[in-house]
N, C-alpha and C positions, 0 to 999 in steps of 0.2 A: 740688671740681677743683684743690684745695690749692694755690693759688697759689704758695707759699712754696718749694714743692718744683721751681718751674720753674728755681731756680738750679742743679738737676744738667742744665740745658741749656749751661752753659758746656762741658761737654765736646763739645756738636757744633763749637765754636768752635778748640778746642785743636788739631785740625791744621791749620785755616787759619794761625793764630797763629804756630804752628812755620814753617809754608813762608815767610811772611814773614821769618824770620832768615835765607833762601838767595834769597827773591826779592825784587825791588824793586818796586811798585806804578805803574803809569804813570798814563795817562788813564783808565783803566778801573776808578781806585779805589773811585770810590761805586757802580761795578756790583757789584764784589767784595766790598765791606761791606753791600750789601744783601741779598747772595744768602746771606751767614753769618748774617744777621740773622734772615730770613727761614727759612731750616732751624731756626735756633733756636727760632722761634716754633711753628714745624710741631710739631718733637719734645715742645714744652711744650704744646700742646694735645693732641696724641695720647697724651701722657702722663696729663693730665686725663681724659680717655675711659677709659684702661684704670684708673684710680682709681674712677671712676662703677661700671665694671664689676665690679672688686675687692670693693667697698662689698656690690653687690649679691649675689655671689658669698658675702661673709662676714658678713653681715647677723647672723646668729643668734652667731657667737663674737666679733663687736663688742659686741652689748650685755650681755657677761659680762666687757668689759675695762673699766677703770676710766676710761680716756680716751677710749677709740674707742665708746663708747656713745653720746657726744654727736655723732658724726656726723650729719649730716643724715637718710639711709636709715635707719641704725640706731636713731635717736631717733624717727623716723616724722613728721618735719618734710617730708620731701621723701617723695612715692609712689614705688613701685618704677616705674610704667610711665612716669612724667614722668621718671624717673631714664634710663631706657633711652633715651628719645628725645633725652635732653639728653646723652650719651656718643655717639650717631651723630652728632648734630650737631658734636661737636667734634672725632671722626674726619673726617668731610667737609670741614669747615673746613681741617685738618693736610693732606689732600691737596691742595685746591684750593689751599693757599698753594704746597707743590711743584710745582705744576703751574705757575706762572709764573716759577720761575725761571729766570735766563737761559741756564745754562750747559746744554750737548749732554747732559750726563749725568744731567739731573733726573730720569730717569726711575729709574737707578739711585740716586739719593736716596728717590725713592717706594717702592723694592724694599727697602730698607732698615728705612724707614718702616714697613713692613707687615711687614718681619719681627719689627720691634720690638714690634708689637699682637701677633703670634701670638704671640710669647715672653712676653709679659707675660699674656696672655691665658691660655696653656698653665701659667703659674707658677700664675694665680689657680684654674685648674680641677683642678690634679694636682701638678706640680711642687713646689708648697709644704709637700706631706705628705710629700714625699721628700728624705730626708736627703743632703747636700751638695749635691744636682741643686739644692735651691731657692736655694742661696747662688750657683752657677754661674750658673742663670739671672737672679737680679739683677745677678751682673756682667756680664753678657753684653747688659744694658740698656743699660751704660753704654759696653761697645763699639762697640755698634751706633749709639750717637748719635755717636760719633767717626767712623765709617765714614761716614756719612751727611751729616755736617758736610766732610768730603774728598769724597765726591760733588758736593755741591753747587758746590763751586768745580774740579772735574775734575783734583783733585789722588790721588794714593794714598799710605795713612800707611806710615808705616814701622815696622819691625817694631819697634823702639826703643819708639816710642808705643804701638804695642798693647800690649806685654808690660807697659808702665808701668801703662797705664789698667787692664788685665787684674787683676795684681796688687794696684794700689789699690783695685778695686773690689771685690775678695774680701774685702781687710783689712777694709773698711767693711762691708761685707754681713757677715762672719763678727762683726765685732765687736758689728754690730746684735744677734745672736740672743745674744751673750754679755749685752748691755746687758739686752734683754729679761728674761735670768733673773736680772739683777741687780735691776732696776726691779719684780719681778714681788713681790706679797706673800705669794702661795703657790707651788703648782705650778704653774710657768710655764707645762706644757702645758695646763693650762685653756685659756691664751689663744692660744696655738699650739700646735698636736699636734706638728708635727714635735719640738718641744723635748723629746720623751719620747726622743728616739733622741739627742739630743745630751747632753754633759755639760760640765761647769767646763773640767776638764781637755781635753778635747779642743779647745773651742772657746778656749783660750788657747794652747793648741799651734799651731793652725792659724793663729791670729792673727799670732803671732809669726813664723810661716814665712811667711807671706805678705807680712806688713810689709816682713820682710830682701830678700823678693825685689822689691818694691817699690824700696826705697833701692839697693839691687846694679845693678838693672837701668837705673834713673836714673842711677847714677853711671857707669856704662858709657857711657848716652848722653853724660853730660856729658865723658867724657875723649874720645869720638871727634868732638867740637866745638873740641877744644883749638885746632886750626889756625885755627877761625874768631874765637874770642874773646880772645886771646893779646895780654897787653899787657905791654911796649909794641913798638908797632911791629909786631904780626900775627906775629910770628914766634914760633912754638913751640919753637924751640930756646932761645930767651933769654927768652920772656915768661911772664905768669904766666897761667894760663886763669882768665879774670873770670867763667866761669858756674859754677865751682867753688862760686863765694859762695851762689848759691841752695841750694845742699845744706844748708846751714845752717838757714835759715825750712823748708824741705821737712822737714829732719828733726824739728826742734822739734814743727812742725804734727801731724806722724804719731803721734809719740810722745803727745803731748799728748791727740790722739785716742783713742788706745789707754787712756790714763789714765782719761778720762772713761768709756769704755765700761764700763773694767772695774770701776771702782766705782760703775755704774749710774745716773751721774749725767744720762745719756740714753740711748734705745733707738732714735734716729732719728739718721744720722749728720748728714742734713741740717738738724734742729733744730741739734744740736751747733756745724755750722758756721755758723749765721745769729744761734747767741746766745752762745757762749763766746768772749770777749773775747779773750784770749791766742791762739787758735787760729784768731781773724779778723786779729788783727795780723800774725801769722805770715805767714797767707794773703795780705795785704796787701802786708807786705814783700815776698815772693817774687814777686808780680806785676809791685811798682815797681822789682824789681831787675831782672826778665826784660825790662821796657819801655826802663830805661835802658839794659841791656848792647845792646839792639836799637837806640836810638838810636846807641849806640857803633859798632856795627859797621856802620851805616848813611850814618855822617859824611860 
C-alpha cells in the first residue's frame, strides 16, 4: 500500500488551502475540513490500489531491482490473486469515501479520481515505456489530485496553481529518472526500460527547465497577490509584499531536491521529502510562513 506515499495527497489540499487566503470560513468550517480530509484519504487509497496493480505488472522487473525485489509481490510473500482482490478493495473504498462528500460536485471529484486511476493504470501498462510520456503521466497524477481536491469543495483552481503543480511535478518526475540513473550500480535500463532512451544530459537540462518554470510561475503568482499581502497597511504602493518571503524556502527546497537527485542520494522524491532534514526544514518554514501570513490577512 506504500503508506509513506500518502504524503502526496497534500496536493489534494493545496487548492482548498489557497482558497482560504481569499475567503473566510463561517459556520460550515468543519464540513469544509471534513470534505478536504476525505478527499485526501480517497486519493491516498486510490494511489495504494494503483501501486498494487503496478507491482503486479512490474513483478519480474522488480525482482531484478536491488530495493524493489523486497516488495511483497516480487518477493512472493503475497500471492497475485490476493493482491488483485486487495487492490480492488482499495479502489472501492476510495470511491465510497467520495460518495459521502457533502458538496454537490462530489461526482466531479469522483470523475477526477477515476481519471487518476486510469492515468496510473495507463502508465503501468504502456506509458512508462514511452520517453517523456512517462514523466508527463506521473505529473498529471499530481494535477488530477489538485483538481479533485478543488472539486471536493466546489471551487475551480487558478491557472497559476495548475502551472506551478505541473512544472513542480515534472521537475520531481524528471529528477526521479535522473536519480535512478545515479543510484543504479550498472545499466539503468535493466531496472527501468525507458532509461535506455534517456541520457544524463537530457535529464539535467529538462530538470533545470522545469525547475525554472516552477519558480518563475510561483514568482508570478506572488506578484499578483501584492495587494493582499502588502505590509504595512495593506497598501501595495507603499508596503512590502510579505508573500515574497515564501520564495526563499521554496527556492532552497527545490534546489536542494535537485542537488540530492543529481548525486543519486535518492531515486524517489517522496523518500527525499520525508528523509532529508534540510528539505523538511525548508518545507516546514514554507508551510509555517504561509500559515502565519494567512493569519495576518485574516486579522
